[in-house]
PATI-487810 format. One line per 4 residues: for each residue x, y, z of N, C-alpha, C. Coordinates in Angstrom, 3 decimals, decimal comma. Layout:
// PATI-487810
X/Y/Z/X/Y/Z/X/Y/Z; ...
***
This chain:
// PATI-487810
-43,416/-38,682/9,703/-42,602/-37,521/9,968/-41,125/-37,805/9,722; -40,688/-39,004/10,135/-39,285/-39,398/9,950/-38,942/-39,442/8,483; -39,857/-40,050/7,657/-39,606/-40,122/6,218/-39,550/-38,730/5,608; -40,429/-37,841/6,076/-40,439/-36,471/5,556/-39,132/-35,739/5,877
-38,635/-35,942/7,087/-37,386/-35,290/7,477/-36,194/-35,833/6,654; -36,234/-37,143/6,418/-35,165/-37,747/5,601/-35,210/-37,184/4,178; -36,433/-37,038/3,652/-36,583/-36,508/2,328/-36,052/-35,090/2,207; -36,375/-34,244/3,213/-35,905/-32,857/3,205/-34,420/-32,793/3,338
-33,824/-33,720/4,112/-32,366/-33,753/4,289/-31,683/-34,053/2,964; -32,236/-35,008/2,235/-31,659/-35,381/0,934/-31,744/-34,226/-0,054; -32,927/-33,548/-0,063/-33,092/-32,399/-0,941/-32,098/-31,292/-0,620; -31,911/-31,008/0,679/-30,979/-29,978/1,108/-29,552/-30,306/0,697
-29,165/-31,581/0,870/-27,816/-31,998/0,491/-27,597/-31,860/-1,016; -28,624/-32,199/-1,797/-28,530/-32,094/-3,256/-28,370/-30,637/-3,673; -29,130/-29,740/-2,987/-29,018/-28,330/-3,315/-27,650/-27,788/-3,028; -27,004/-28,234/-1,940/-25,682/-27,816/-1,607/-24,662/-28,260/-2,666
-24,845/-29,488/-3,149/-23,934/-29,996/-4,180/-24,074/-29,228/-5,479; -25,323/-28,972/-5,853/-25,554/-28,275/-7,132/-25,106/-26,837/-7,056; -25,283/-26,196/-5,869/-24,959/-24,783/-5,706/-23,552/-24,559/-5,242; -22,680/-25,585/-5,277/-21,309/-25,424/-4,813/-20,624/-24,322/-5,574
-19,973/-23,384/-4,903/-19,358/-22,258/-5,598/-18,181/-22,651/-6,464; -18,033/-21,985/-7,587/-16,910/-22,228/-8,493/-15,832/-21,184/-8,197; -14,584/-21,625/-8,194/-13,491/-20,738/-7,909/-13,455/-19,576/-8,895; -13,289/-18,370/-8,383/-13,243/-17,174/-9,226/-11,817/-16,702/-9,431
-10,860/-17,543/-9,167/-9,462/-17,170/-9,266/-9,005/-17,101/-10,722; -8,050/-16,201/-11,002/-7,401/-16,236/-12,292/-6,571/-17,515/-12,355; -6,744/-18,272/-13,422/-6,042/-19,560/-13,538/-5,267/-19,640/-14,846; -4,208/-20,462/-14,848/-3,441/-20,746/-16,050/-3,352/-22,248/-16,186
-3,774/-22,761/-17,318/-3,786/-24,200/-17,573/-2,839/-24,503/-18,738; -2,209/-25,671/-18,778/-2,418/-26,796/-17,888/-1,689/-26,660/-16,541; -2,101/-27,530/-15,607/-1,482/-27,521/-14,289/-0,127/-28,229/-14,283; 0,121/-29,024/-15,335/1,343/-29,799/-15,443/1,793/-29,844/-16,874
3,129/-29,715/-17,105/3,658/-29,714/-18,468/5,044/-30,249/-18,481; 5,504/-30,731/-19,642/6,801/-31,390/-19,760/7,934/-30,377/-19,837; 9,006/-30,665/-19,139/10,198/-29,814/-19,173/10,774/-29,785/-20,576; 11,187/-28,576/-21,006/11,828/-28,419/-22,314/10,873/-28,379/-23,495
9,573/-28,532/-23,262/8,623/-28,599/-24,379/7,995/-27,260/-24,642; 7,399/-27,103/-25,826/6,564/-25,945/-26,151/5,160/-26,277/-25,700; 4,578/-25,363/-24,965/3,251/-25,599/-24,416/2,274/-24,476/-24,825; 1,034/-24,829/-25,064/-0,006/-23,842/-25,253/-0,739/-23,635/-23,950
-0,597/-22,442/-23,394/-1,213/-22,114/-22,103/-2,476/-21,258/-22,314; -3,412/-21,454/-21,403/-4,659/-20,659/-21,448/-4,892/-20,032/-20,090; -4,932/-18,714/-20,056/-5,246/-17,988/-18,818/-6,726/-17,637/-18,847; -7,445/-18,002/-17,786/-8,848/-17,713/-17,644/-9,027/-16,601/-16,595
-9,713/-15,537/-17,014/-9,887/-14,359/-16,118/-11,367/-14,158/-15,847; -11,869/-14,527/-14,664/-13,254/-14,268/-14,326/-13,383/-12,917/-13,630; -14,597/-12,345/-13,653/-14,874/-11,086/-12,950/-15,607/-11,419/-11,659; -15,016/-11,013/-10,535/-15,634/-11,318/-9,244/-16,210/-10,077/-8,560
-16,190/-8,955/-9,282/-16,803/-7,720/-8,737/-17,992/-7,331/-9,609; -18,667/-6,247/-9,240/-19,825/-5,750/-9,974/-19,437/-4,754/-11,041; -18,164/-4,687/-11,345/-17,672/-3,776/-12,382/-16,770/-4,558/-13,330; -16,500/-3,977/-14,496/-15,771/-4,696/-15,534/-14,253/-4,746/-15,281
-13,646/-5,825/-15,751/-12,191/-5,905/-15,803/-11,733/-5,366/-17,149; -10,811/-4,424/-17,120/-10,381/-3,738/-18,349/-8,955/-4,068/-18,767; -8,174/-4,668/-17,866/-6,793/-4,994/-18,210/-6,321/-6,155/-17,348; -5,453/-6,974/-17,924/-4,824/-8,079/-17,165/-3,350/-8,158/-17,569
-2,486/-8,199/-16,564/-1,039/-8,269/-16,798/-0,534/-9,584/-16,237; 0,210/-10,332/-17,046/0,743/-11,634/-16,626/2,258/-11,633/-16,724; 2,915/-11,985/-15,601/4,373/-12,059/-15,581/4,812/-13,483/-15,931; 5,814/-13,611/-16,746/6,336/-14,922/-17,105/7,141/-15,510/-15,931
6,922/-16,745/-15,555/7,732/-17,385/-14,515/9,165/-17,526/-14,946; 10,053/-17,633/-13,991/11,491/-17,819/-14,285/11,667/-19,058/-15,176; 12,424/-18,881/-16,265/12,730/-19,996/-17,126/11,716/-20,262/-18,209; 10,532/-19,634/-18,117/9,489/-19,830/-19,149/9,659/-18,758/-20,229
9,828/-19,172/-21,476/10,069/-18,246/-22,583/8,814/-18,039/-23,408; 8,206/-16,861/-23,285/7,021/-16,506/-24,059/7,350/-16,491/-25,540; 6,423/-17,054/-26,376/6,671/-17,108/-27,809/5,647/-16,357/-28,620; 4,379/-16,733/-28,520/3,338/-16,122/-29,345/2,036/-16,040/-28,532
1,137/-15,184/-29,018/-0,176/-15,108/-28,383/-1,285/-15,193/-29,440; -2,459/-15,608/-29,031/-3,605/-15,668/-29,905/-4,382/-14,350/-29,765; -4,619/-13,643/-30,880/-5,354/-12,399/-30,780/-6,763/-12,613/-30,250; -7,213/-11,665/-29,416/-8,563/-11,715/-28,843/-9,334/-10,475/-29,306
-10,437/-10,649/-29,986/-11,195/-9,500/-30,483/-11,561/-8,554/-29,326; -11,321/-7,251/-29,565/-11,655/-6,254/-28,556/-10,567/-6,029/-27,522; -9,399/-6,702/-27,729/-8,296/-6,563/-26,773/-6,991/-6,248/-27,479; -6,214/-5,346/-26,908/-4,888/-5,029/-27,405/-3,862/-5,775/-26,569
-2,929/-6,463/-27,218/-1,924/-7,243/-26,550/-0,543/-6,625/-26,741; 0,218/-6,474/-25,657/1,560/-5,914/-25,745/2,478/-6,718/-24,817; 3,781/-6,648/-25,105/4,760/-7,386/-24,289/5,880/-6,443/-23,825; 6,473/-6,818/-22,723/7,637/-6,077/-22,217/8,797/-7,063/-22,045
9,968/-6,681/-22,590/11,138/-7,573/-22,543/12,126/-7,095/-21,493; 12,910/-8,032/-20,969/13,931/-7,723/-19,992/15,258/-7,423/-20,648; 16,318/-7,405/-19,863/17,645/-7,061/-20,347/18,150/-8,063/-21,383; 17,749/-9,305/-21,261/18,249/-10,349/-22,171/17,396/-10,414/-23,439
16,402/-9,542/-23,536/15,555/-9,521/-24,739/14,390/-10,487/-24,710; 14,233/-11,217/-23,591/13,139/-12,162/-23,463/11,926/-11,478/-22,827; 10,758/-11,898/-23,244/9,519/-11,295/-22,720/9,344/-11,675/-21,248; 9,159/-10,662/-20,425/8,951/-10,918/-18,997/7,541/-10,586/-18,536
6,786/-9,884/-19,396/5,435/-9,516/-19,009/4,568/-9,325/-20,262; 3,323/-9,806/-20,150/2,370/-9,675/-21,252/1,143/-8,939/-20,721; 0,660/-7,960/-21,489/-0,506/-7,159/-21,046/-1,617/-7,248/-22,081; -2,821/-7,566/-21,604/-4,027/-7,535/-22,452/-4,886/-6,395/-21,944
-5,186/-5,429/-22,804/-5,979/-4,290/-22,439/-7,194/-4,132/-23,348; -8,352/-3,952/-22,710/-9,616/-3,903/-23,442/-9,729/-2,624/-24,279; -10,198/-2,746/-25,492/-10,455/-1,585/-26,346/-11,846/-1,046/-26,114; -12,759/-1,906/-25,702/-14,132/-1,504/-25,487/-14,525/-1,619/-24,011
-15,518/-2,451/-23,730/-16,038/-2,522/-22,361/-15,306/-3,473/-21,435; -14,473/-4,352/-22,009/-13,760/-5,320/-21,146/-14,629/-6,523/-20,781; -14,244/-7,182/-19,712/-14,975/-8,361/-19,229/-16,015/-7,898/-18,219; -17,276/-8,158/-18,493/-18,361/-7,674/-17,676/-18,633/-8,589/-16,486
-19,305/-8,057/-15,424/-19,670/-8,882/-14,262/-20,430/-10,130/-14,722; -20,102/-11,255/-14,122/-20,727/-12,519/-14,490/-20,147/-13,196/-15,684; -19,066/-12,600/-16,262/-18,426/-13,159/-17,437/-16,955/-13,541/-17,118; -16,355/-14,253/-18,065/-14,920/-14,511/-17,999/-14,344/-14,467/-19,407
-13,049/-14,284/-19,496/-12,396/-14,231/-20,792/-11,141/-15,127/-20,741; -10,860/-15,821/-21,830/-9,668/-16,666/-21,901/-8,664/-16,056/-22,862; -7,364/-16,120/-22,456/-6,269/-15,598/-23,242/-5,274/-16,745/-23,467; -4,983/-17,030/-24,701/-4,131/-18,183/-25,036/-2,802/-17,732/-25,612
-1,752/-18,422/-25,184/-0,414/-18,095/-25,699/0,471/-19,352/-25,641; 1,567/-19,312/-26,389/2,507/-20,443/-26,365/3,794/-19,985/-25,680; 4,456/-20,918/-25,039/5,725/-20,620/-24,340/6,571/-21,896/-24,312; 7,874/-21,705/-24,203/8,806/-22,842/-24,090/9,113/-23,017/-22,610
8,929/-24,251/-22,140/9,163/-24,538/-20,737/10,668/-24,615/-20,430; 11,046/-24,376/-19,186/12,448/-24,579/-18,792/12,832/-26,047/-18,923; 14,122/-26,299/-19,061/14,589/-27,687/-19,269/14,554/-28,502/-18,003; 14,587/-27,854/-16,853/14,603/-28,578/-15,581/13,215/-28,533/-14,898
12,997/-29,491/-14,047/11,716/-29,549/-13,292/11,647/-28,357/-12,313; 10,495/-27,786/-12,226/10,284/-26,672/-11,287/8,801/-26,353/-11,200; 8,446/-25,487/-10,271/7,085/-24,971/-10,159/7,047/-23,603/-10,835; 6,284/-23,441/-11,871/6,196/-22,160/-12,564/5,012/-21,377/-11,980
5,326/-20,259/-11,329/4,308/-19,430/-10,670/3,899/-18,287/-11,619; 2,596/-18,233/-11,899/2,064/-17,198/-12,810/1,494/-16,063/-12,007; 2,243/-14,974/-11,861/1,735/-13,794/-11,135/0,914/-12,945/-12,123; -0,332/-12,695/-11,731/-1,254/-11,941/-12,617/-1,801/-10,749/-11,847
-2,068/-9,680/-12,582/-2,599/-8,439/-12,011/-3,854/-8,068/-12,783; -4,977/-8,076/-12,086/-6,276/-7,841/-12,698/-6,767/-6,409/-12,409; -6,940/-5,624/-13,461/-7,325/-4,226/-13,315/-8,832/-4,060/-13,585; -9,501/-3,352/-12,665/-10,919/-3,084/-12,852/-11,174/-1,668/-13,330
-12,367/-1,426/-13,839/-12,697/-0,135/-14,443/-12,598/1,020/-13,448; -12,799/0,730/-12,144/-12,734/1,809/-11,153/-11,312/2,102/-10,681; -10,328/1,440/-11,297/-8,922/1,675/-10,961/-8,371/0,728/-9,927; -9,202/-0,110/-9,354/-8,707/-1,099/-8,376/-7,955/-2,230/-9,053
-7,033/-2,843/-8,332/-6,211/-3,927/-8,864/-6,240/-5,105/-7,886; -6,462/-6,290/-8,423/-6,351/-7,514/-7,630/-5,062/-8,206/-8,073; -4,157/-8,391/-7,125/-2,873/-9,021/-7,419/-2,939/-10,498/-7,095; -2,925/-11,303/-8,122/-2,952/-12,768/-7,957/-1,493/-13,234/-7,855
-0,890/-12,996/-6,694/0,549/-13,239/-6,539/0,852/-14,041/-5,249; -0,154/-14,439/-4,504/0,086/-15,143/-3,254/0,292/-16,627/-3,428; 0,637/-17,295/-2,325/0,805/-18,752/-2,381/-0,560/-19,416/-2,361; -0,582/-20,756/-2,307/-1,849/-21,493/-2,418/-2,810/-21,253/-1,281
-2,317/-20,750/-0,145/-3,159/-20,512/1,019/-3,647/-19,071/1,082; -3,214/-18,210/0,145/-3,594/-16,813/0,144/-4,972/-16,623/-0,429; -5,580/-15,449/-0,120/-6,901/-15,141/-0,683/-6,845/-14,923/-2,174; -5,693/-14,431/-2,649/-5,501/-14,186/-4,085/-4,259/-14,931/-4,547
-4,330/-16,264/-4,665/-3,157/-17,058/-5,025/-2,800/-16,970/-6,506; -1,522/-17,147/-6,797/-1,125/-17,228/-8,191/-1,333/-18,659/-8,678; -1,500/-18,803/-10,000/-1,616/-20,126/-10,584/-0,244/-20,799/-10,623; -0,222/-22,099/-10,552/1,014/-22,873/-10,582/0,952/-23,930/-11,685
2,004/-24,029/-12,471/2,147/-25,139/-13,411/3,387/-25,926/-12,980; 3,213/-27,191/-12,724/4,305/-28,073/-12,384/5,060/-28,509/-13,640; 6,281/-28,074/-13,778/7,113/-28,475/-14,933/7,850/-29,744/-14,530; 7,539/-30,855/-15,174/8,073/-32,149/-14,790/8,705/-32,871/-16,006
9,447/-33,894/-15,712/10,019/-34,733/-16,770/8,867/-35,374/-17,555; 9,020/-35,447/-18,901/7,948/-35,972/-19,727/7,540/-37,389/-19,343; 8,474/-38,164/-18,801/8,168/-39,543/-18,437/7,172/-39,618/-17,283; 7,002/-38,545/-16,540/6,097/-38,533/-15,395/4,671/-38,151/-15,762
4,476/-37,754/-17,040/3,153/-37,365/-17,482/2,346/-38,556/-17,913; 1,027/-38,369/-18,011/0,136/-39,468/-18,344/-0,102/-39,617/-19,827; -1,397/-39,766/-20,183/-1,779/-40,090/-21,552/-1,327/-39,034/-22,539; -0,749/-39,457/-23,631/-0,218/-38,552/-24,655/-1,343/-38,054/-25,540
-1,266/-36,798/-25,941/-2,218/-36,180/-26,891/-1,402/-35,369/-27,900; -2,059/-34,918/-28,962/-1,354/-34,127/-29,964/-2,114/-32,817/-30,113; -1,368/-31,683/-29,991/-2,047/-30,385/-30,081/-2,155/-29,932/-31,543; -2,689/-28,725/-31,754/-2,925/-28,227/-33,100/-1,660/-27,985/-33,887
-0,512/-27,922/-33,237/0,745/-27,691/-33,951/1,468/-28,980/-34,260; 0,856/-30,112/-33,910/1,512/-31,381/-34,136/2,486/-31,783/-33,051; 2,566/-30,983/-32,012/3,491/-31,290/-30,907/2,793/-32,238/-29,914; 3,565/-33,161/-29,377/3,009/-34,132/-28,463/3,010/-33,556/-27,040
1,838/-33,592/-26,413/1,725/-33,196/-25,021/1,068/-34,352/-24,295; 0,999/-34,257/-22,981/0,420/-35,340/-22,209/-0,542/-34,852/-21,166; -1,573/-35,634/-20,938/-2,522/-35,355/-19,881/-2,029/-36,048/-18,614; -1,934/-35,284/-17,554/-1,411/-35,872/-16,308/-2,429/-36,821/-15,700
-1,950/-37,818/-14,894/-2,878/-38,696/-14,207/-3,857/-37,936/-13,330; -3,388/-36,844/-12,725/-4,284/-36,045/-11,874/-5,414/-35,443/-12,684; -5,098/-34,931/-13,885/-6,142/-34,356/-14,746/-7,100/-35,409/-15,215; -6,602/-36,603/-15,576/-7,469/-37,683/-15,990/-8,411/-38,097/-14,874
-7,848/-38,203/-13,674/-8,671/-38,577/-12,503/-9,713/-37,515/-12,206; -9,298/-36,250/-12,334/-10,241/-35,155/-12,097/-11,387/-35,179/-13,074; -11,091/-35,450/-14,355/-12,141/-35,501/-15,383/-13,099/-36,635/-15,099; -12,555/-37,790/-14,681/-13,393/-38,937/-14,359/-14,262/-38,624/-13,153
-13,697/-37,910/-12,171/-14,448/-37,583/-10,964/-15,619/-36,657/-11,269; -15,400/-35,679/-12,195/-16,481/-34,768/-12,575/-17,595/-35,531/-13,269; -17,244/-36,458/-14,150/-18,266/-37,245/-14,853/-19,072/-38,085/-13,871; -18,371/-38,681/-12,890/-19,063/-39,489/-11,889/-20,019/-38,643/-11,053
-19,549/-37,446/-10,633/-20,389/-36,564/-9,841/-21,628/-36,119/-10,609; -21,444/-35,834/-11,885/-22,564/-35,423/-12,739/-23,598/-36,544/-12,831; -23,123/-37,777/-13,005/-24,022/-38,916/-13,114/-24,805/-39,108/-11,792; -24,102/-38,984/-10,666/-24,748/-39,146/-9,374/-25,833/-38,108/-9,164
-25,525/-36,840/-9,514/-26,497/-35,768/-9,357/-27,694/-35,975/-10,244; -27,483/-36,504/-11,451/-28,582/-36,760/-12,371/-29,526/-37,841/-11,812; -28,903/-38,916/-11,288/-29,691/-39,989/-10,688/-30,458/-39,471/-9,471; -29,771/-38,670/-8,655/-30,409/-38,133/-7,476/-31,603/-37,268/-7,824
-31,436/-36,448/-8,892/-32,544/-35,586/-9,325/-33,764/-36,423/-9,737; -33,497/-37,521/-10,474/-34,603/-38,398/-10,894/-35,293/-39,019/-9,710; -34,493/-39,497/-8,736/-35,059/-40,129/-7,525/-35,894/-39,136/-6,733; -35,350/-37,911/-6,580/-36,076/-36,890/-5,829/-37,376/-36,504/-6,514
-37,322/-36,408/-7,848/-38,525/-36,099/-8,584/-39,582/-37,157/-8,444; -39,166/-38,418/-8,536/-40,094/-39,534/-8,380/-40,673/-39,607/-6,990; -39,843/-39,348/-5,973/-40,291/-39,380/-4,599/-41,315/-38,281/-4,328; -41,046/-37,092/-4,866/-41,978/-35,976/-4,693/-43,306/-36,242/-5,343
-43,297/-36,854/-6,560/-44,519/-37,191/-7,234/-45,309/-38,238/-6,463; -44,627/-39,238/-5,932/-45,299/-40,291/-5,151/-45,972/-39,723/-3,893; -45,238/-38,836/-3,225/-45,823/-38,209/-2,022/-47,055/-37,383/-2,357; -46,996/-36,668/-3,502/-48,142/-35,847/-3,914/-49,357/-36,704/-4,206
-49,153/-37,853/-4,894/-50,234/-38,775/-5,199/-50,839/-39,338/-3,923; -49,991/-39,685/-2,961/-50,489/-40,227/-1,706/-51,324/-39,212/-0,933; -50,885/-37,932/-0,979/-51,637/-36,895/-0,263/-53,029/-36,739/-0,868; -53,123/-36,833/-2,217/-54,410/-36,670/-2,896/-55,366/-37,834/-2,530
-54,811/-39,044/-2,457/-55,621/-40,198/-2,133/-56,130/-40,156/-0,706; -55,261/-39,599/0,194/-55,679/-39,543/1,598/-56,661/-38,405/1,833
***
């Protein structure tokens, strides 16, 4: 009985790990970028309701200068400029059905970072087909937090990489550690699945013999 309880406990723990919920927040990557550099940013917009998302509006953080966007099939992109002529808001609006429940869409654009270190807060407004709006403008403890990119001195960034434009960017130590952690977790889950499968087979064989 004790072995059976231990086995069930392990199975339950594995199910919790595998079924861990993924954040449904609107995000902007990378989380860290070099001050004064041109960066390629990607905004990921998931649908967390049972209706489609038809529009997303993103405000540019102070000091971040929007440059270009990558066209997305089925979406119309427009910009709004401020008094100084710089883009302060970008809007992506669906021409067709938009982002359906259970889906997400990525929007990519380039921007020039401010020359000084700061936290760039990406305020986003997600519009649903029924007219409701989710404002991703809160702090990290809010139910609908905005994404943050830490603008830091280039010397504080980690491994250097080269993007499609030939510009040098860097992967932060935190991102490298996070990637390593995901790989380790995946390996552990794979081993655990094999062990659980073998244990279940062994128990079934023993029951048949008895």
